[in-house]
C-alpha positions, -999 to 999 in steps of 0.1 A, spaced: 703 -754 743 694 -723 765 694 -689 748 694 -656 767 674 -630 746 679 -593 750 656 -567 733 657 -529 735 650 -517 699 622 -492 708 602 -487 739 601 -521 755 630 -534 776 630 -572 776 649 -602 789 640 -638 782 653 -673 784 642 -698 758 652 -735 759 652 -757 728 642 -792 740 644 -826 723 624 -844 750 587 -838 757 575 -811 755 596 -807 724 603 -774 707 611 -739 720 600 -736 756 599 -701 772 615 -703 807 614 -665 814 598 -637 795 602 -603 812 590 -571 795 591 -536 809 569 -513 787 574 -476 783 541 -469 766 527 -448 794 560 -428 796 558 -419 759 521 -414 757 524 -377 767 546 -371 737 523 -389 712 552 -412 702 585 -427 712 613 -402 720 646 -421 714 667 -405 741 640 -409 767 636 -446 757 674 -452 760 675 -437 795 646 -458 806 663 -490 792 694 -482 813 673 -479 844 654 -512 840 675 -536 820 698 -547 849 669 -553 874 652 -574 847 684 -594 842 686 -601 879 649 -610 880 656 -636 853 676 -656 879 706 -664 857 737 -678 874 763 -650 880 788 -668 858 762 -676 830 768 -713 835 731 -720 828 731 -702 795 746 -717 762 743 -686 740 732 -650 740 710 -634 713 706 -596 712 686 -573 689 712 -555 668 687 -537 646 666 -523 631 653 -498 656 662 -466 674 699 -464 677 701 -449 713 678 -476 725 695 -504 705 729 -496 720 717 -503 755 708 -539 748 737 -545 724 763 -533 749 748 -555 776 749 -585 752 785 -578 743 795 -575 779 779 -607 790 792 -627 761 828 -615 768 826 -619 805 809 -654 804 828 -666 773 795 -674 756 787 -672 718 768 -641 707 742 -639 680 732 -605 665 695 -610 658 674 -589 634 643 -576 652 621 -584 622 633 -620 622 624 -622 659 588 -613 650 587 -641 624 599 -667 649 575 -655 676 550 -679 662 571 -709 674 569 -698 711 547 -722 729 550 -734 765 526 -763 757 545 -782 731 562 -784 697 556 -761 668 575 -763 635 572 -742 604 564 -757 571 584 -743 542 579 -724 520 561 -701 544 545 -668 535 548 -642 563 527 -610 566 548 -589 590 528 -559 603 540 -534 629 544 -497 636 574 -495 614 570 -523 589 544 -538 566 559 -565 544 551 -598 527 581 -622 530 585 -656 515 605 -678 539 621 -706 518 639 -721 548 653 -709 581 672 -677 574 664 -678 536 640 -649 528 626 -631 497 606 -599 501 577 -599 477 559 -568 489 563 -539 513 547 -506 521 557 -476 500 550 -451 528 533 -455 561 533 -489 578 499 -502 589 507 -497 626 519 -462 619 486 -455 602 467 -468 632 487 -444 655 482 -414 632 444 -420 629 441 -425 666 459 -391 671 434 -375 647 406 -389 668 421 -379 701 424 -415 712 460 -413 725 491 -435 720 496 -463 712 468 -460 686 463 -496 675 448 -510 707 426 -479 711 412 -481 676 407 -518 679 387 -515 711 366 -486 698 359 -505 666 342 -533 685 313 -509 691 313 -494 656 299 -502 622 326 -513 597 305 -503 567 293 -469 580 320 -450 561 337 -461 529 374 -455 531 396 -465 502 414 -499 500 448 -486 486 467 -503 459 444 -533 455 447 -531 417 484 -523 416 493 -557 402 519 -563 428 521 -571 465 531 -536 478 511 -516 503 504 -479 509 486 -465 539 494 -428 537 464 -421 514 441 -440 537 452 -419 567 446 -388 546 412 -400 536 403 -402 573 417 -367 579 396 -353 550 365 -371 563 371 -356 598 379 -321 585 351 -296 592 328 -324 603 313 -331 637 317 -368 642 287 -384 658 302 -417 665 340 -422 667 334 -459 669 321 -460 633 352 -441 621 375 -466 639 355 -497 626 355 -484 590 392 -474 591 401 -508 606 381 -526 580 399 -508 552 433 -518 566 423 -554 573 407 -558 538 438 -545 522 462 -567 541 442 -598 538 433 -594 501 470 -589 491 481 -618 513 454 -641 498 466 -632 463 502 -639 473 491 -673 486 474 -681 453 506 -672 434 533 -687 456 514 -717 470 531 -717 504 527 -746 528 521 -723 557 511 -686 564 525 -665 592 510 -634 607 535 -616 630 544 -581 644 526 -558 668 495 -554 646 491 -592 647 474 -585 680 444 -570 661 415 -593 665 398 -585 632 430 -591 613 438 -624 630 403 -637 624 401 -626 588 435 -640 578 428 -673 597 395 -677 580 411 -672 546 436 -699 553 410 -725 562 401 -753 538 374 -746 513 339 -752 527 348 -742 563 338 -706 572 355 -682 548 378 -707 529 383 -705 492 393 -733 468 420 -709 453 441 -708 484 423 -726 512 438 -752 535 471 -735 542 484 -739 577 481 -707 596 505 -695 623 500 -665 646 518 -658 679 500 -657 712 490 -622 721 518 -618 747 543 -624 719 529 -601 693 546 -570 708 583 -565 712 598 -591 735 631 -610 741 617 -645 738 612 -640 700 648 -627 698 660 -658 716 640 -680 693 654 -664 661 688 -665 677 685 -702 683 682 -710 646 712 -688 638 732 -705 666 725 -739 650 742 -726 619 771 -712 639 762 -677 629 780 -659 657 796 -625 660 826 -610 677 814 -593 709 841 -568 707 832 -558 672 793 -558 672 776 -524 668 740 -514 668 726 -510 633 694 -490 632 690 -499 595 698 -536 598 684 -555 568 666 -588 570 670 -594 533 
């Protein structure tokens, strides 16, 4: 089965083709993965402007579709998956309307994909061979707009066991980067600077570690950085970045490890834009190793760890096609004439 994926929920315009193969190499194989980023366009505003993003989507989405090399009648596509939400509604509408039009014109089934579900399935994208999730799976979903712990009991069966009560981790990275004058997007800038800094130079709080649940909060951590910077001449920005990043990573990993100990999943997933953070990837991977190997622990060691390739951590259409494939298997299609963009679309 070949799935055309369409993504326009924020500031990346993306078109992809993913093929589910039974023969070798088995699994989900990415045929095309095209992404046009608007990061440089929005950098001067310090964040994404929805109307500007939508206009840029309109300008680039049709050239990307042509570049994908799909037959004009869609005869080489079996189904279409489009991000219907959540996201910025002006941006979402561009992709949704394209998906609806193609589905109607080509007579192809249409899947309304949840953007967050796409991130979860990004870990299965592998041009080199088969990957398969082991259920139940515990997913740490970390991005600019979301920080959640989700228990995946099966394909499409989710339970949210923890979420941020205010700022998402990625949002905190962006805000701290702005405080430090590092520009937008903040995550990569802080991560790069942190490589040259001392993670124990400054003690920033690890919020909600003793809350007794699996919720997160990063607003107070951002405020702690602002208070530290207020009225102080910072000698080494790299130390601030490294110490802030360490606080975020410690919080995310500690909560995830506790959830692993309680729920005993067969696999652990790290996904979302912040999954590109090297320190987070390494810390969570080490925690999931069997006891006696690096940083493993007998309480929760030995869990299989999944993390997407770096090129699939950000918003892309291949992950939308991957998630759409599993919905297509269940016959979970929508009427192309009735589908509307839903900026508050719920995963659970």
